[in-house]
C-alpha positions in Angstrom: -166.3 31.3 -64.3 -166.1 28.6 -66.9 -164.3 29.6 -70.1 -163.2 27.4 -73.1 -160.0 27.7 -75.1 -161.7 30.2 -77.5 -162.6 32.5 -74.6 -166.2 31.6 -74.8 -168.4 31.4 -71.7 -172.1 31.3 -70.9 -173.6 34.8 -70.6 -177.0 34.3 -72.1 -179.6 31.8 -70.9 -182.6 30.8 -72.9 -185.1 28.9 -70.9 -188.0 27.0 -72.5 -190.9 27.5 -70.1 -193.0 24.8 -71.8 -192.9 22.7 -74.9 -196.6 23.4 -75.4 -197.5 25.7 -78.3 -200.7 26.9 -79.9 -199.1 27.0 -83.4 -197.5 24.2 -85.4 -195.2 26.1 -87.8 -194.0 24.1 -90.8 -190.3 24.7 -90.0 -190.7 23.5 -86.4 -193.3 20.8 -86.5 -193.3 18.4 -89.4 -196.6 16.6 -88.8 -198.8 19.7 -88.1 -199.7 18.7 -84.6 -199.8 21.3 -81.9 -197.6 20.6 -79.0 -198.6 19.8 -75.5 -196.7 20.2 -72.3 -194.7 17.1 -71.2 -195.7 15.3 -68.0 -192.3 15.8 -66.5 -191.8 19.5 -67.0 -190.1 21.4 -64.2 -192.2 23.5 -61.9 -192.0 27.3 -61.9 -190.2 27.1 -58.5 -187.6 24.7 -59.9 -187.0 26.9 -62.9 -186.5 30.0 -60.9 -184.0 28.1 -58.7 -182.3 26.8 -61.8 -181.8 30.3 -63.1 -180.5 31.4 -59.8 -178.0 28.5 -59.7 -176.9 29.2 -63.3 -176.3 32.9 -62.5 -173.9 31.8 -59.7 -172.3 28.8 -61.4 -171.9 30.1 -65.0 -172.1 33.9 -64.7 -175.4 34.2 -66.6 -176.2 37.9 -67.2 -179.2 37.8 -69.6 -182.3 35.7 -69.8 -184.7 35.0 -72.6 -187.9 33.2 -71.9 -189.1 30.9 -74.8 -191.2 27.9 -75.4 -193.0 26.2 -77.2 -195.1 29.3 -76.6 -194.4 30.8 -73.1 -197.6 32.8 -73.0 -199.7 29.5 -72.9 -197.9 28.3 -69.8 -199.7 28.5 -66.4 -196.2 28.9 -64.9 -195.6 32.2 -66.6 -196.6 34.6 -63.8 -194.8 32.7 -61.0 -191.7 32.3 -63.1 -191.6 35.9 -64.2 -192.1 37.3 -60.7 -189.4 35.0 -59.4 -186.7 35.7 -62.0 -187.4 39.5 -61.9 -185.9 39.5 -58.4 -182.6 37.8 -59.4 -180.7 40.9 -60.5 -180.2 39.9 -64.1 -179.0 42.6 -66.5 -181.9 41.9 -69.0 -185.0 39.7 -69.3 -186.6 39.2 -72.6 -189.4 37.0 -74.0 -190.0 35.4 -77.4 -193.6 34.7 -78.3 -195.8 34.2 -81.4 -197.9 37.0 -80.2 -201.3 35.3 -80.3 -201.9 35.9 -76.6 -199.9 39.1 -76.3 -202.9 41.4 -75.7 -204.2 39.1 -72.9 -200.8 38.8 -71.2 -199.5 42.3 -71.7 -200.6 43.7 -68.3 -198.6 40.8 -66.6 -195.5 41.4 -68.7 -195.6 45.1 -67.9 -196.2 44.6 -64.2 -193.2 42.2 -64.0 -191.0 44.9 -65.5 -190.4 43.4 -69.0 -188.9 46.0 -71.3 -188.6 44.1 -74.6 -190.1 41.2 -76.5 -189.5 39.3 -79.7 -192.5 38.2 -81.7 -192.3 35.6 -84.4 -194.2 36.7 -87.5 -193.4 35.3 -90.9 -195.9 37.0 -93.2 -198.5 39.8 -93.5 -200.6 37.6 -95.8 -203.4 36.1 -93.8 -203.6 33.0 -96.1 -199.8 32.4 -95.9 -200.0 33.0 -92.2 -202.4 30.1 -91.8 -200.4 27.9 -94.0 -197.1 28.5 -92.2 -198.3 28.8 -88.6 -201.1 26.3 -88.8 -202.8 28.0 -85.9 -203.9 31.5 -84.7 -204.7 34.5 -86.8 -202.8 37.5 -88.1 -205.1 40.3 -86.9 -204.9 39.2 -83.3 -201.1 39.2 -83.4 -201.0 42.7 -85.0 -203.4 44.0 -82.4 -201.1 42.7 -79.6 -198.1 44.3 -81.3 -199.9 47.7 -81.5 -200.8 47.5 -77.8 -197.3 46.5 -76.8 -195.8 49.3 -78.8 -198.2 51.8 -77.2 -197.3 50.5 -73.8 -193.6 51.3 -74.5 -192.2 47.8 -75.0 -189.2 47.5 -77.3 -190.2 45.1 -80.0 -188.3 42.9 -82.4 -190.0 40.8 -85.1 -188.5 37.4 -86.0 -189.1 36.3 -89.6 -187.9 33.0 -91.1 -187.9 33.5 -94.9 -188.9 30.3 -96.7 -188.4 30.0 -100.5 -191.8 29.3 -102.1 -193.8 30.1 -99.0 -193.1 33.6 -97.8 -189.9 34.9 -99.4 -191.9 37.5 -101.4 -192.9 39.0 -98.0 -189.3 40.2 -97.2 -189.9 43.8 -98.3 -193.5 44.1 -97.1 -192.4 42.8 -93.6 -189.4 45.2 -93.5 -191.6 48.2 -94.5 -194.2 47.2 -91.9 -191.6 47.0 -89.2 -189.9 50.3 -90.2 -193.3 52.1 -90.2 -194.2 50.8 -86.8 -190.9 51.2 -85.0 -190.1 47.5 -84.8 -186.7 46.0 -85.6 -187.0 43.1 -88.0 -184.8 40.0 -87.7 -184.5 37.8 -90.7 -183.6 34.3 -89.4 -182.1 31.9 -91.9 -183.7 28.5 -91.8 -181.8 26.1 -89.5 -180.9 22.4 -90.1 -182.8 21.3 -87.0 -184.9 18.3 -86.2 -186.8 17.0 -89.3 -184.9 19.5 -91.5 -181.6 18.0 -90.4 -182.8 14.7 -91.6 -184.5 15.9 -94.8 -181.7 17.7 -96.6 -183.6 18.1 -99.8 -186.5 19.8 -98.1 -184.1 22.2 -96.3 -182.3 23.1 -99.5 -185.6 23.7 -101.3 -186.8 26.2 -98.6 -183.6 27.9 -97.7 -183.4 31.6 -98.5 -180.1 33.0 -97.3 -178.5 36.3 -96.4 -177.1 37.2 -99.8 -180.5 37.0 -101.4 -182.1 38.8 -98.5 -179.7 41.7 -98.7 -180.0 41.9 -102.5 -183.8 42.1 -102.1 -183.6 44.8 -99.5 -181.2 46.8 -101.6 -183.8 47.0 -104.4 -185.7 49.5 -102.3 -183.5 50.6 -99.4 -180.0 51.9 -98.9 -178.4 50.5 -95.8 -175.1 50.3 -93.9 -173.8 47.8 -91.4 -174.4 48.9 -87.8 -172.4 48.0 -84.6 -173.5 44.9 -82.6 -172.1 43.2 -79.5 -169.3 40.8 -80.0 -171.5 37.8 -79.1 -174.5 38.9 -81.0 -176.1 36.3 -83.3 -177.4 39.0 -85.7 -175.6 41.1 -88.3 -177.3 44.5 -87.8 -178.0 47.1 -90.5 -179.2 50.6 -90.5 -181.5 52.2 -93.0 -180.6 55.9 -92.4 -183.5 57.9 -91.2 -185.8 54.9 -91.1 -184.6 52.3 -88.6 -182.7 49.0 -88.3 -183.0 45.4 -89.3 -180.8 42.4 -88.8 -180.0 39.0 -90.2 -179.3 35.9 -88.1 -177.2 34.2 -90.8 -176.5 30.9 -89.1 -175.6 29.2 -92.4 -174.1 32.1 -94.4 -172.1 33.8 -91.7 -171.7 31.4 -88.7 -171.3 32.9 -85.3 -170.2 29.8 -83.3 -166.8 31.3 -82.5 -168.4 33.9 -80.2 -171.5 32.1 -79.0 -172.4 32.7 -75.4 -175.7 30.9 -75.2 -176.9 28.2 -72.9 -180.3 26.6 -73.1 -182.4 24.9 -70.4 -185.4 22.8 -71.6 -188.7 22.7 -69.7 -187.9 19.2 -68.7 -184.6 20.0 -67.1 -181.9 19.4 -69.8 -179.0 21.8 -70.5 -178.1 22.2 -74.1 -174.7 23.9 -74.8 -175.1 23.9 -78.6 -178.0 23.5 -81.0 -175.6 21.6 -83.3 -174.9 18.9 -80.7 -177.1 16.0 -79.8 -175.5 16.1 -76.3 -177.6 17.2 -73.4 -177.1 17.3 -69.7 -179.8 16.6 -67.1 -180.0 19.1 -64.2 -183.5 18.6 -63.1 -182.5 16.5 -60.1 -180.0 19.1 -59.0 -182.6 21.8 -58.7 -184.2 20.1 -55.7 -180.8 20.1 -53.9 -179.5 22.8 -51.6 -177.1 25.3 -53.1 -173.9 23.8 -51.6 -174.7 20.4 -53.1 -176.1 21.6 -56.4 -173.4 24.1 -57.5 -170.4 21.8 -57.7 -172.3 19.2 -59.7 -173.8 21.9 -61.9 -170.4 23.4 -62.7 -169.1 20.0 -63.8 -172.1 19.7 -66.2 -171.5 23.2 -67.5 -167.9 22.4 -68.4 -169.3 19.5 -70.5 -172.0 21.7 -72.1 -169.5 24.4 -73.0 -167.3 21.7 -74.7 -170.3 20.8 -76.9 -170.1 24.1 -78.8 -168.9 23.9 -82.4 -165.4 25.3 -83.2 -166.4 27.2 -86.3 -169.8 26.7 -87.8 -173.2 25.1 -87.2 -173.4 21.6 -88.7 -177.0 20.9 -88.1 -178.7 19.0 -85.2 -181.3 16.3 -84.7 -182.7 18.1 -81.6 -186.2 19.4 -82.4 -186.3 23.1 -82.1 -189.7 23.1 -80.4 -188.2 21.4 -77.3 -185.6 24.1 -76.6 -187.2 27.2 -77.9 -184.6 28.3 -80.4 
């Protein structure tokens, strides 16, 4: 097991199945162009092998499948079936929900119990403006079907001043009424937003304002959460829960246990570091050769983590799936 001086280690792996996406969200893609898969993306077999090696080399316990948009990837079925046999404590998936209805039978067949769906507004016009792709009714239909099938659902919302911050209460009420747990995610200084400080400040809508807005209509109390959780969790008694991933307002770097693997084979130990470590070539090697080299890279990736707080990063979020 690899542990740093703050007692942090890698427990949670986020793997970007593909960089391709059928949306072009404003906070992710500055030019409005939808993303396509890179020519050098790892195969499903290599990715499954990578997860298996990281379980052994780092002690990975939980896996989250991200993108781009993972549901657009032709590798999804092969990858899901492969990792479902690796004995992980938990496998989750983050999606924009546009293809959720179509892919739901596969997710259920592969044993997925929970999903996160990114949804920033219930206003169809604002939805088009922010996502620059897809349509709201299709996402809502997928959510209804997933709920009926018994999946545990969290909704991820990035509040943006001047774009959707007036949707904070409608989104919360929608989630409470439907049994979803809403996660407000503070805007992150990533990619073009790290370079364009003025744009970031104009759009940033932080936790103090969020909680003040929620308090206008709901009484809530803080709820327990795991030590390495990214979200501060709150309970509205008798109604449900919501959370805030307050990357700027209440940094969680001191307890971060996340490791990211890009679809092109790069390990990222920290979103706030431009360092990355290539492991794609190791995934074609036998276990006895791959593991020692992988462990050396993991030591370096763990050292990339910030001591106290996120400082921003030039890495484009779309590449590593958040």
